[in-house]
C-alpha positions in Angstrom: 64.9 -71.5 285.7 64.4 -68.9 288.4 60.6 -69.6 288.4 61.3 -73.4 288.7 63.3 -73.1 291.9 61.3 -70.3 293.6 59.3 -71.3 296.7 55.6 -71.9 296.0 53.2 -69.4 297.5 50.4 -71.1 299.3 47.9 -68.5 298.0 49.1 -69.2 294.5 48.6 -72.9 295.0 44.8 -72.4 295.5 44.4 -69.7 292.9 42.5 -70.4 289.7 44.4 -72.1 287.0 43.3 -69.7 284.3 46.1 -67.3 283.5 46.1 -64.2 281.3 46.6 -65.3 277.7 47.9 -63.4 274.7 44.7 -62.1 273.1 46.4 -60.7 270.0 45.4 -62.3 266.8 47.1 -61.7 263.5 46.1 -62.9 260.1 48.9 -65.2 258.8 49.5 -66.4 255.2 48.4 -69.9 256.3 45.1 -68.5 257.5 44.5 -66.7 254.2 45.2 -69.9 252.2 42.9 -71.8 254.5 40.1 -69.2 254.0 40.5 -69.4 250.2 40.3 -73.2 250.4 37.3 -73.1 252.7 35.5 -70.7 250.3 36.4 -72.8 247.3 35.0 -75.9 249.1 31.7 -74.1 249.7 31.4 -72.7 246.1 32.0 -76.1 244.5 28.6 -77.4 243.2 26.8 -74.3 244.3 24.4 -74.6 241.4 23.3 -78.1 242.4 19.7 -79.0 241.6 18.7 -75.7 240.0 16.2 -74.8 238.8 14.7 -77.4 241.1 15.1 -76.5 244.8 15.1 -79.1 247.6 15.7 -77.1 250.8 12.2 -75.9 252.0 13.6 -72.6 253.4 15.5 -71.5 250.4 12.5 -70.2 248.4 11.2 -68.4 251.5 14.5 -66.5 251.9 14.7 -65.5 248.2 11.0 -64.7 247.7 10.8 -62.5 250.8 14.1 -60.7 250.0 13.0 -59.9 246.4 9.6 -58.8 247.7 11.3 -56.4 250.2 13.5 -55.2 247.4 10.5 -54.3 245.3 8.7 -52.5 248.2 6.4 -55.3 249.3 4.4 -54.7 252.4 4.3 -57.4 255.1 6.7 -59.4 252.9 8.4 -61.1 255.9 7.5 -64.1 257.9 9.2 -64.7 261.1 9.8 -68.5 261.4 13.4 -67.2 261.2 14.7 -63.8 262.0 15.2 -61.5 259.0 18.9 -60.5 259.1 19.9 -62.9 256.3 17.0 -61.7 254.2 18.1 -58.1 254.8 21.6 -59.0 253.6 20.2 -60.6 250.5 18.2 -57.4 249.8 21.4 -55.4 250.0 23.3 -57.8 247.8 20.5 -57.9 245.2 20.3 -54.1 245.2 24.1 -53.7 244.6 24.1 -56.3 241.8 21.2 -54.6 240.2 20.5 -56.0 236.7 22.1 -59.3 237.5 19.0 -60.2 239.7 16.8 -59.7 236.6 18.4 -62.6 234.7 16.4 -65.6 236.0 15.3 -67.1 239.2 18.2 -69.5 239.3 20.6 -66.6 239.5 18.9 -65.4 242.7 19.5 -68.8 244.3 23.2 -68.9 243.2 23.7 -65.4 244.7 22.0 -66.3 247.9 24.1 -69.5 248.2 27.2 -67.5 247.5 26.4 -65.2 250.4 26.1 -68.3 252.6 29.3 -69.7 251.3 31.1 -66.4 252.1 29.9 -66.4 255.7 30.6 -70.1 256.1 34.2 -69.5 255.0 34.6 -66.4 257.1 33.6 -68.4 260.2 37.1 -69.9 260.3 38.6 -66.5 261.2 36.8 -66.2 264.6 37.3 -69.9 265.1 41.1 -69.4 264.7 41.0 -66.5 267.1 39.2 -68.6 269.7 41.8 -71.3 269.5 44.6 -68.8 269.5 43.3 -67.1 272.7 42.4 -70.4 274.5 45.7 -72.1 273.8 48.1 -71.0 271.1 48.5 -70.4 267.3 48.7 -74.1 266.5 45.5 -74.8 268.3 43.8 -72.0 266.4 45.0 -73.4 263.1 43.7 -76.9 263.9 40.4 -75.4 264.9 40.2 -73.4 261.7 41.0 -76.5 259.6 38.2 -78.4 261.3 35.8 -75.6 260.8 36.8 -75.2 257.1 36.0 -78.9 256.3 33.4 -80.1 258.8 30.6 -81.8 256.9 27.6 -79.9 258.2 29.4 -76.6 258.1 30.2 -77.1 254.5 26.8 -78.5 253.6 24.8 -75.6 255.2 27.0 -73.1 253.4 25.6 -74.5 250.1 22.1 -73.4 251.0 20.6 -69.9 250.5 19.3 -69.9 254.2 20.4 -68.2 257.4 22.4 -71.1 259.0 25.9 -70.1 257.8 25.3 -66.5 258.8 24.0 -67.6 262.2 27.1 -69.8 262.7 29.4 -66.9 261.8 27.7 -64.4 264.1 27.6 -66.9 267.0 31.3 -67.7 266.6 32.2 -64.0 266.3 30.3 -63.4 269.5 32.0 -66.3 271.2 35.4 -64.9 270.2 34.6 -61.7 272.0 33.3 -63.6 275.0 36.5 -65.6 275.2 38.4 -62.3 275.4 36.3 -61.5 278.4 37.2 -64.9 280.0 40.9 -64.0 279.3 40.5 -60.9 281.5 39.1 -58.6 278.8 38.1 -55.0 279.0 34.8 -53.2 278.8 35.4 -53.0 275.0 35.3 -56.8 274.9 31.9 -56.7 276.7 30.6 -54.2 274.1 31.8 -56.4 271.2 30.4 -59.5 272.8 27.0 -57.8 273.3 26.9 -56.7 269.7 27.8 -60.2 268.5 25.0 -61.7 270.7 22.5 -59.3 269.2 23.6 -60.1 265.6 23.5 -63.9 266.3 19.9 -63.6 267.6 18.9 -61.5 264.6 20.3 -64.3 262.4 18.6 -67.2 264.2 16.5 -67.3 267.4 18.3 -70.3 268.9 21.6 -68.4 268.8 20.4 -66.6 271.9 22.1 -69.5 273.6 25.4 -67.6 273.2 24.2 -65.7 276.3 25.2 -68.6 278.4 29.0 -68.3 277.6 28.7 -64.6 278.2 27.3 -65.1 281.7 29.9 -67.8 282.4 32.7 -65.5 281.2 31.5 -62.7 283.4 31.1 -65.1 286.3 34.7 -66.2 285.8 36.0 -62.7 285.9 33.9 -61.9 289.0 35.0 -65.1 290.8 38.7 -64.4 289.9 38.5 -60.9 291.4 36.9 -62.2 294.6 39.6 -64.9 294.8 42.4 -62.4 294.3 40.9 -60.2 297.0 40.7 -63.1 299.4 44.3 -64.1 298.8 45.5 -60.5 299.2 43.5 -60.2 302.5 41.9 -57.0 301.2 38.3 -58.2 301.5 36.4 -59.7 304.4 33.8 -62.4 303.6 30.8 -60.2 304.4 32.2 -57.4 302.4 32.8 -59.7 299.4 29.2 -60.8 299.3 27.9 -57.2 299.6 30.1 -56.3 296.6 28.8 -59.3 294.7 25.3 -57.9 295.1 26.1 -54.3 294.1 25.1 -53.4 290.5 28.4 -51.8 289.7 30.1 -55.1 290.2 28.2 -56.3 287.1 28.2 -53.0 285.2 30.1 -54.4 282.3 27.7 -57.3 282.0 24.7 -55.0 282.0 26.3 -52.9 279.3 26.9 -56.0 277.2 23.2 -57.1 277.6 22.1 -53.6 276.7 24.2 -53.6 273.6 22.9 -57.0 272.7 19.3 -55.9 273.0 19.9 -52.7 271.0 21.8 -54.6 268.3 19.0 -57.1 268.0 16.4 -54.4 267.6 18.5 -52.6 265.0 19.1 -55.8 263.0 15.6 -57.1 263.6 13.2 -54.0 263.7 10.0 -56.1 263.5 10.9 -57.4 267.0 9.5 -54.1 268.2 7.3 -52.9 265.4 5.5 -56.2 264.7 6.1 -58.1 267.9 2.7 -59.8 267.8 3.4 -61.3 264.3 6.8 -62.4 265.4 5.5 -64.2 268.5 2.7 -65.8 266.4 5.0 -67.0 263.7 7.5 -68.5 266.2 4.6 -70.3 267.9 3.1 -71.7 264.7 6.3 -72.5 262.8 8.7 -73.5 265.6 6.9 -74.4 268.8 4.1 -76.5 267.4 6.2 -78.6 265.0 8.7 -79.3 267.8 6.0 -81.3 269.6 6.1 -83.8 266.8 9.8 -84.6 267.2 12.3 -82.7 265.1 9.7 -80.8 263.1 7.9 -84.1 262.6 10.9 -85.7 260.9 12.2 -87.7 263.8 9.7 -89.4 266.1 12.4 -89.9 268.8 12.6 -86.2 269.2 15.2 -83.4 268.7 17.7 -84.5 271.4 18.5 -87.9 269.8 18.5 -86.3 266.4 21.2 -83.8 267.3 23.3 -86.4 269.0 23.2 -88.6 265.9 23.9 -85.5 263.7 27.0 -84.6 265.7 28.1 -88.2 265.5 28.2 -88.4 261.7 29.2 -84.7 261.4 32.4 -84.3 263.4 32.8 -88.0 264.4 32.5 -89.8 267.7 36.3 -89.8 268.4 36.4 -86.0 268.2 33.3 -85.7 270.3 34.9 -88.0 272.9 38.1 -86.0 272.9 36.1 -82.8 273.3 34.3 -84.3 276.3 37.6 -85.3 277.9 39.1 -81.9 277.3 36.0 -80.3 279.0 36.4 -82.6 282.0 40.1 -81.5 282.3 39.0 -77.9 282.0 36.6 -78.3 284.9 39.3 -79.9 287.0 41.8 -77.2 286.2 39.3 -74.4 286.4 40.3 -73.3 282.9 37.5 -70.8 282.3 38.3 -69.9 278.7 37.9 -73.6 277.7 34.8 -73.9 279.8 33.3 -70.8 278.1 33.9 -72.4 274.7 32.5 -75.8 275.8 29.3 -74.2 277.2 28.1 -73.0 273.8 27.4 -76.3 272.2 25.8 -77.6 275.4 23.6 -74.5 275.6 22.6 -74.8 271.9 21.8 -78.5 272.4 19.4 -77.6 275.2 17.8 -74.8 273.3 17.5 -76.6 270.0 15.9 -79.6 271.7 
């Protein structure tokens, strides 16, 4: 009540709309139940088609992982980064004799790994919603992530897509913490998440865009506060903008991202020529024929149509309206979240 009758500060009237949000996230019983339901949804029908395999990338993942496990030299190809294959190697090694049963068992195990990461994705999704708005928003976001068509479908394949989605969402959660006035620790966590996302799928480097936007929001907010307080002259503000220490946390995040990517993807350094050659042959050349030659209209129409029958046009329309409101209100946390699908759309096309 006191706040409602207090005089309005003219400086506050022009200040950014984004306010510090409660960044604490706790695991609730509802979230545990939702995770269990999401995992069950992804495990149902996990043996479909076997021993016949329909996804062209599944045999590549399993074959290269087993070759690595048995000490094969030059076992990897780099149309996709190897993080998922490394994880399969670890799982196959832990399970030991189970992997000697038959080839179908390897596919079931690989699909189960994808199912696990697909279900785990609801946790950072909940955290993002919780930080951007409130607990109810986080739960709604987690429910949508647990049952979205493509999210569930891709979690049934022994490929890297579910892992890439998890790593990207994990990175985005740390980046949203930055937008909510996070600490240097948040920058470090965001950098690690970006590096893991890239090591899972090249296109996930798009998560750098939300990181840059979150950092820009912090920097802009600090300059705005200094201007309102009268503690910084215009010329001095611009000189501070150009100083490297004004962006020290961002540089740390980028350094951590690069280091994490190399640790999770060593051939990026040790076999860089092969990596570049495979990316050109398997990704860049097919993209000239539309979506890998499957859609003559190209990748951009393909992904628009995919989103339409995946999450549905009404939800996409609501998301666009919410993004427009976020721009008007200068709600940086929401804009950071909205920037990732836009960046991915540009990169994937």
